[in-house]
Every structure is written in structure tokens, then in C-alpha cells.
N, C-alpha and C positions, 0 to 999 in steps of 0.2 A: 228709158224709151217706151214703147207699147209693149205689152206682153201677148204673145201669141200661145192661145190655150188650146193645148192637144194632150188632153187627158187620156192617161192609160187604160185600156180595157183589159190588160193581160192581169187575171186575179192571182197568178203566182207573184207578179211583181206589186201588184196594188192590192192588200190585204183589206181594206177597207175600213181599219181599226181606228176610231177618232182618237186624237191626242191633244194635250194642251202644251203647245212648245213653250221650251224654256231657253232655247239657245239655237244660233245658225252655224252650219258647219261647211265649210268650204274643202271642194275636192277638184281634182282635174280628171279628164276623161281617160289620159295615157295614150290616146291614139292620135298620132301625128301624120297620119294617112290624109290625103288629099279627100276631100269631100266628108271628112269625119264632122260635120258641123253639128249644131243642136237637134236638127229635125233628124239625121242620121241617128244620132245616139238615142233620141225620143223613140225611134223605130226599134232600135235594138233592145231597149227596155220593154217594147211592147211585144216582144218576140215571146211566143208561149213557154218557151224553155228556159226564158231569163228569170232568175230570182233577184235581181238587183234593180233599184229605181232611186230617183231622186225627185226633189219637188220642182226644182227648177235645172234647165241647162242653158247656157250662155255662149254664144259665139259672137262674131264681130258685126253681124247684121240684126240680130234679134235674140230675144229671150224666150224660151219656150217654157211653160208650165205643164208639168206632167203629173203632178197631184195635188190636191188643195192642201194648203198650209195645215189644216186640223186633221189631216188624215196621215197615217204613218207610212213612212217609206223605208225600203231597205238598203240604206246607204253607209251604215256603219256597224252591220252586226259582225260578231267576232267571239272567238271561245273566251276572251279575258279581255279586261278594259283596265285603263289606267286608273291608279286610286283617284286623282283629282277628279275624273268623269264619273266614277261611283260615287263620289261624294257630293258633286255639284249638279249633277244630271239625275241618273238613276242606274238601277242595276242591268237595265237593258234601254242604253241612249236612243235607240232607235225610237221609243214611245214618247220621247219629249223633245226631237229636234227637226229642223228644216235643213235640208240639203240643198247645196248649190254646186252643179258641176261646171266647171270650166273648160272649153273647148281648147284644143291645140293643133288642130288641123293645118297642114302645110299651107294650104292654098286660102288660108285666113289671115285677117289682121291681127296680130297678138295684142298690139297696144289698144285696139279698139274694143277687144273681148274684154281686156282687163278693165278698161272703163266702164263699160257695161255692166260687169260683175261688182265694181265699187259701187255704181249707182244703184243696183238691185239690192245690195246688201245694206246700203244706208237706209233704203226705204223700209226693208224688213225690219231692222232695228227701230227705227222711227216708229214704225206702227204699232209695236209692241212696247215702246217706251224703254227699249233695252240702250245700254251703251256698249262699246267694243269690248267689254268683258263678258259679253255673251257670243263673241264670235271666237269660233274654234276652227282648226285645222283637223282633217281626219287623223292625222299623226297625233294631235293631243288627246284623243280618245283611246285609240287601239294601239298606238304605235306603227301602222302602215306607212310606208313613204308616199305620201299623199296629202296636199298637191306637191309633187317630187319638187317642183321650182320652188316651194316654200318649206322644204326639209332638207334636200340634199343640195351642198354646194354646187357640185358638179352640175347639175339642172340649173340651178339660180344663175350661175355665172352665164350659162349660155343663152337663157331667157332675159336675164336682167342686167347682166354683168356686175353682179354684185353677190355676196355670200346669202345663203338661205335665210339665215336669221335676220339680216338686214332687210331681205326682200319683203318677209312678212311683217315686221315692224313698219315698213313703208305702206303695204297694203293697209294694215290697222289704221295706219295715219291718214291715209287719202278717205278712208270710210268715215273717220273721226270728223274730219275737215267737211265733209259734206253733210255729215248729221249734225254739226254744231256750228260751222262757220269758224270755228277756232281750232287751231294747231294744238296738239297735245302738249300738256306740261310735263317735263321732264321728270322722271321719277326718283324721289330720294329713298335712300335704304331706309327700310324698318324693319324693326325685329319681329319676331312672332310671339303670340301668347297663346295659351290654351284656352277653351271655352266649355263651361259646363253651364247646363240649364236644368233648374229645378222646378218641378211643376207641383202644384197643390192639388192636382187632380189624382185619384187614386185608380189604380187598376184592380182587375179581379182574379183571383186564383182558384182553378177549377181543377180538381184531380192531378194537382201537382204541375198544370199548365198556366202560366200567367197570361191575362189577357188584358190588352191597354186601351183606351178610349182612343179610337183613330185621329180623329180631327185635332184635339188637343195637342196630342203628341206629334203628329206630321206638321201641322201649321207652324209648331214652335220650332222646328229646326228647318222651314223654308218648305216644307213638301206641298205638292197640290192636291186637296183631295176633292174628289168629284162623287155627287150622290143622285141618284136616279129615285125619286120617292115613288114611283108606281112599282119597280121592280126590286126596291130597296138594295139595289147594286153600288157598291163603293168602290172607289178607285182611288189609289195614292199614286201620283205621277205617271197616271196612264194604265197603271196596272191594277186589276181587278183583285180584291183581297175577300176571303170567307170572314164573314162577319156575324156576329149576333147582336140583335137591337134590343137595349136595355133602357127602360124610361127614355126614349129619343137619343139615346146614345148608341153609337156603334163601336162595338169593341172586336179586336182580332187578335188573335195569338202574336206575343211579344216577337218571336221569331219571324213569322210572315210579315208582319209589319216592318221590321227591321230590313229585311230583304228587299221589300218594295221601295224603302229609303236609300237602298246601298250602302246599309250598315251592318252591323252585328250585334246580337243580343246577349248579354250574360246576367246571370242569376247569382244573387248571394242569399244563400238560405239562413244564415244569421239574422241578417237585418230584413229580409224577405222584400228585396230591392232588386227592379230590374234596371240594369244600365244598357243604353244604346250607345255606340261609339264607332267610329270610322274603322275601317279594315287598316291594317297596318300598312305602313308605306311600301313595303315589298311584295303587297298582295298583287296578282296580276289576274 
């Protein structure tokens, strides 16, 4: 359906920072009051005291765009993030995600809003060449009960008449069908394996601090590197890094590069080797 552009002017909720999106995150407004539709929620975001925002808000009648998809919103900020989000997104997932808010106002048609959200989500995934593996709940990133009807059985039974896990799988399936024209294949059990990547490039060691070639390391593990030739500004997954340029190659300290990639760096003195690895699974 057509998208109504109502971009935020509240600088507290719209920092203006450019991002390279990597995923789409689904939220709910948690406001079941009458009149709490897409425009009302957009106006709440635009209040000068509000420090939250999302790119889109969907109700039963329209889709409102509050932010360009290439600008950062404040929709999943938290003190800690789940390990998978740190691994697959970034150390601060606001800097690489697009957020959609689903309205649940009592005077709206929930099923129509749901279908509008499915269509919007499928359109965004298609535009970026993503599949439903790029589709996240707010809960998947921070643990917050959002959208509650895709997390909590009590809410899901009230809105969908089924358990939350089933409702979320149904939503993803509906998006997948619209995206591809095909139903999802049933998943077969597969075991896990560890992955190690060895690079032929070398780092630098200065005064006991190791420096790594940013692009070679980041892109080897799926990071997105940005480069501004005029300012020599380098970003990884939307986060700016302090770098030095040597022979056309940008180097950053191993620790800072690891943080930008949502990882941790360790140093082995005997072999003079830097190892980048994911945080332990109990890391919050």
C-alpha cells in the first residue's frame, strides 16, 4: 500500500547518522488505546522529549515513514544485547537495522494492520535482497517482551488464538510467501560446527599494541566497511574507527576493530597472533 512520508524533525529521536542496514526488526507500540494509530505514534516520536523512534509505523489504514531507511533510529537501544545479535548485527544494533512498529489501537482492524506489516516487511526484504533470516523480533536482540504477541503466549493467544512461537513462525511464513511465492520448506535438524578463518595478510605491532588491516579482516567475517576518501573516515558496520593509513591500507587497533564487529580480541605473545572470536554464549 502507499507509504505516507512524515519524517521526524525531533533531533532527540532522529540523530541523522547514516547507516548501512543489515536487518529488519519488528516491534509493537504496546498502546491499545483508541486513536493510538500510526500518525499518533509518529507524533509521539516527534515530541521533543521523546528519545525513541522507528523507521515505519503501521496501522490498519496506512504506513507512515518516520525515518529514511539509511538513517539510524532509536528502536533497540539497550544496556546489553543477546550474543547472536552481537555476532550477526553489531555491538550497537541500532546502527544497522530498520525498525517497524505495529499498532494495536482498539479502534483499528488488527488483521488489516497485520497484513499491511507483512507486505511492508516483504517489500523491504526484497529491496535489499534479504530473506526471512534478516527478520528479527525486538525480543531476539535485547530480550524485551516486544512485540508481546510474538513473545508472550498470554498476548499471542488473545491476538492470534495460538502460542507466541507459532504466531511468529506464521508471520515469517506469510512474509516468505509474499517475498518468494513459495511456502517455507520444513527445517531438518542439523548439527553445528566451528568456523576458523585464517588470513594471509599481516597486522602491525607498535609499542605493544596490535593493529589490523580493517577491510581485509572485517569483510572476511561479514562486516560492512565504509570509506570517505575526502576525510579518510572509516566505518565498520556503521561505527567510526580511529585508523592510520599506510600504503593505501587502513589499520585499526585489534581491540577497537573487534568491538566494532561485536567480537573480542585476544593476544598470544608466544606466536605473536591476534585472535578474534565471538563473545561467550552467556555474555549479555
